[in-house]
Backbone bond lengths (Angstrom), bond angles and torsions (degrees), N, CA, C in turn:
res aa  C-N    CA-C-N  psi(-1)  N-CA   C-N-CA  omega(-1)  CA-C   N-CA-C  phi
1 M - - - 1.444 - - 1.528 108.88 -
2 A 1.321 116.40 129.84 1.470 121.30 178.82 1.516 109.40 -74.34
3 S 1.309 114.74 156.50 1.462 120.81 179.74 1.510 108.95 -128.09
4 E 1.328 115.22 174.04 1.456 119.23 171.50 1.513 107.59 -63.52
5 A 1.320 117.17 142.47 1.453 120.64 179.42 1.525 109.54 -56.35
6 G 1.329 116.36 128.35 1.459 121.80 177.64 1.520 114.17 82.33
7 D 1.309 118.81 -5.27 1.462 122.63 -176.93 1.531 108.76 -115.55
8 I 1.318 116.18 91.36 1.461 121.51 -175.48 1.516 108.87 -117.51
9 T 1.319 116.92 123.83 1.458 120.87 -178.76 1.523 110.06 -78.09
10 E 1.325 115.80 162.66 1.468 120.06 176.73 1.519 110.61 -62.08
11 S 1.314 117.38 -35.57 1.454 121.38 178.54 1.527 110.78 -65.65
12 Q 1.328 117.66 -43.24 1.456 120.86 177.76 1.521 111.27 -63.65
13 W 1.340 116.18 -40.60 1.465 120.01 178.22 1.531 110.54 -63.20
14 A 1.344 116.40 -45.88 1.464 120.71 179.62 1.533 110.47 -60.37
15 N 1.320 117.03 -39.90 1.468 120.01 178.25 1.520 111.40 -65.73
16 F 1.331 117.37 -40.78 1.461 121.18 177.08 1.532 110.60 -61.63
17 L 1.331 116.38 -44.95 1.462 119.91 178.47 1.528 111.05 -59.70
18 A 1.322 116.29 -48.12 1.465 120.66 -176.62 1.533 111.45 -66.82
19 A 1.306 117.09 -46.42 1.465 120.55 -173.00 1.520 113.96 -81.36
20 S 1.329 117.23 -36.08 1.459 119.40 -171.37 1.515 114.41 -110.35
21 V 1.313 118.04 -38.85 1.462 120.11 -174.52 1.530 111.69 -86.32
22 T 1.308 117.27 -53.22 1.466 120.67 -175.36 1.524 111.26 -61.83
23 S 1.329 117.40 -34.92 1.465 119.10 178.25 1.525 112.60 -64.90
24 R 1.315 117.17 -28.98 1.473 121.47 179.98 1.528 112.17 -91.57
25 F 1.340 116.71 -28.27 1.466 121.62 -177.07 1.536 109.80 -132.69
26 P 1.340 117.17 67.95 1.455 120.35 -176.07 1.544 113.34 -70.67
27 Q 1.335 118.29 -12.21 1.453 120.64 -178.71 1.531 112.05 -68.87
28 G 1.333 117.48 -23.22 1.450 120.51 177.66 1.517 112.40 137.78
29 L 1.312 114.07 168.01 1.460 121.25 -177.09 1.523 108.27 -163.81
30 T 1.303 115.76 168.01 1.459 122.52 175.42 1.520 108.76 -131.76
31 V 1.317 116.86 139.14 1.459 122.50 178.44 1.513 108.25 -129.57
32 W 1.312 117.01 137.31 1.453 120.13 171.03 1.511 111.18 -138.87
33 E 1.328 114.85 157.43 1.460 123.87 179.76 1.512 109.88 -78.54
34 A 1.319 116.25 145.40 1.463 121.08 177.32 1.522 108.82 -148.30
35 N 1.304 115.65 169.44 1.453 122.32 172.08 1.512 106.80 -118.22
36 G 1.322 116.55 126.52 1.448 120.48 -177.54 1.504 112.23 -117.83
37 Q 1.322 115.06 163.57 1.453 120.35 173.16 1.513 108.08 -149.96
38 W 1.318 114.79 153.25 1.447 120.59 179.15 1.524 108.81 -154.46
39 R 1.316 115.38 157.01 1.458 121.33 179.14 1.524 108.25 -95.34
40 G 1.317 115.68 121.39 1.453 121.44 -179.83 1.511 111.87 -78.73
41 P 1.325 116.18 173.41 1.471 121.09 -178.32 1.538 113.52 -58.47
42 G 1.326 116.68 -29.11 1.465 120.38 178.55 1.508 113.95 -81.55
43 G 1.332 117.78 -2.32 1.456 121.53 178.11 1.513 114.65 95.65
44 G 1.325 117.97 -11.04 1.465 120.82 -179.97 1.513 112.04 -79.39
45 I 1.317 115.65 154.84 1.470 121.97 177.94 1.520 108.73 -91.64
46 T 1.311 115.94 129.61 1.463 122.20 175.69 1.524 107.25 -112.10
47 R 1.321 115.69 130.77 1.465 121.83 177.12 1.519 108.60 -114.23
48 E 1.344 114.97 140.37 1.466 118.49 178.67 1.523 110.36 -156.31
49 R 1.335 113.62 159.24 1.464 119.87 173.23 1.507 107.66 -63.11
50 A 1.324 116.70 151.09 1.453 120.29 179.83 1.531 109.25 -142.98
51 K 1.297 114.84 160.60 1.459 122.62 172.20 1.511 107.07 -118.60
52 V 1.305 116.81 138.82 1.464 121.75 174.01 1.518 106.13 -109.86
53 L 1.316 115.71 125.00 1.458 122.75 -179.39 1.519 107.40 -109.78
54 L 1.317 116.39 120.09 1.464 122.22 178.89 1.511 108.53 -106.79
55 L 1.334 115.80 122.17 1.450 122.55 176.73 1.522 108.12 -118.85
56 V 1.301 117.79 113.05 1.466 121.92 175.28 1.521 105.81 -98.89
57 H 1.324 115.47 125.35 1.459 119.67 -176.24 1.524 109.83 -144.26
58 D 1.313 116.55 172.96 1.455 121.60 -175.37 1.533 113.58 -88.52
59 G 1.315 117.70 0.67 1.449 120.17 178.62 1.517 114.65 74.45
60 S 1.312 116.04 16.02 1.464 120.06 -178.16 1.533 110.64 -64.04
61 P 1.337 115.63 161.03 1.468 119.02 179.35 1.530 111.08 -54.61
62 G 1.295 115.78 138.88 1.457 120.34 178.94 1.516 114.70 98.56
63 V 1.331 117.59 -17.85 1.468 119.93 -178.59 1.526 110.42 -64.53
64 G 1.314 117.63 -46.34 1.467 121.04 179.68 1.516 111.70 -58.80
65 A 1.320 116.43 -42.76 1.468 120.76 178.18 1.530 111.17 -64.58
66 A 1.330 116.87 -39.29 1.462 120.34 179.27 1.525 110.86 -65.51
67 V 1.328 117.70 -40.98 1.460 120.44 178.34 1.525 109.50 -67.49
68 H 1.301 117.61 -43.07 1.469 120.41 177.38 1.524 110.73 -57.87
69 E 1.324 117.84 -43.28 1.468 121.27 176.13 1.519 110.94 -58.02
70 L 1.347 116.55 -45.17 1.476 119.99 178.70 1.511 111.49 -59.19
71 V 1.315 117.42 -44.81 1.455 121.31 179.73 1.529 109.99 -59.34
72 E 1.317 116.99 -46.80 1.467 120.56 -178.85 1.532 112.28 -65.79
73 I 1.326 116.42 -40.22 1.470 120.28 176.96 1.522 110.13 -62.25
74 Y 1.328 116.40 -45.87 1.461 121.13 -179.24 1.528 110.51 -61.35
75 K 1.335 116.99 -48.11 1.460 120.46 -179.46 1.514 111.16 -60.00
76 R 1.308 117.44 -44.35 1.463 121.30 -178.19 1.535 111.10 -68.77
77 T 1.333 116.50 -46.87 1.462 121.05 -176.00 1.529 111.92 -65.37
78 F 1.324 116.31 -42.27 1.460 120.87 -174.14 1.529 113.57 -106.19
79 R 1.322 116.11 13.20 1.469 122.42 175.08 1.522 111.84 51.98
80 Q 1.314 115.34 53.38 1.463 121.93 179.22 1.520 110.16 -100.48
81 D 1.321 116.97 141.39 1.460 121.22 175.81 1.525 111.67 -73.47
82 S 1.320 115.56 -36.02 1.455 119.06 -178.56 1.529 110.01 -152.97
83 V 1.318 114.23 162.03 1.459 122.49 176.36 1.518 106.39 -137.68
84 L 1.330 116.64 129.39 1.459 120.19 177.47 1.519 109.57 -74.95
85 W 1.312 115.72 128.21 1.463 122.10 177.33 1.509 106.09 -127.06
86 E 1.308 115.99 114.83 1.457 121.93 179.01 1.509 108.36 -111.87
87 N 1.321 116.45 138.08 1.449 121.98 -179.26 1.522 108.14 -126.81
88 A 1.320 117.68 123.90 1.459 121.27 -179.72 1.519 109.46 -143.72
89 S 1.321 115.07 144.76 1.464 120.43 174.51 1.517 109.04 -80.29
90 V 1.324 117.18 136.95 1.462 122.04 178.84 1.508 108.96 -139.56
91 C 1.324 115.27 161.67 1.456 121.23 169.49 1.511 106.22 -104.90
92 A 1.310 116.51 126.10 1.453 121.47 -178.26 1.519 109.35 -139.53
93 T 1.311 116.47 148.58 1.445 121.03 174.68 1.519 107.77 -139.06
94 F 1.317 115.75 147.16 1.473 121.35 -179.58 1.508 108.52 -124.91
């Protein structure tokens, strides 16, 4: 179900995680709350609640495509103009 742009309920977020993220990254993920802001086309600053999704993966083939799919699904479902996607190499152990 689509929502107002920038207005995503906890239930909608949980559904997105279950249906779109976990199916692509079943090994695990981390989510935390944040406050974001951005400058719109008219020059004004818009502030909104945000979620940060951290996916640690091995960089195997297909990961980039899976993340790109997630970004497109999120933008379409929640009527977002853009989604920040940061990619960095890290050393991690579990």
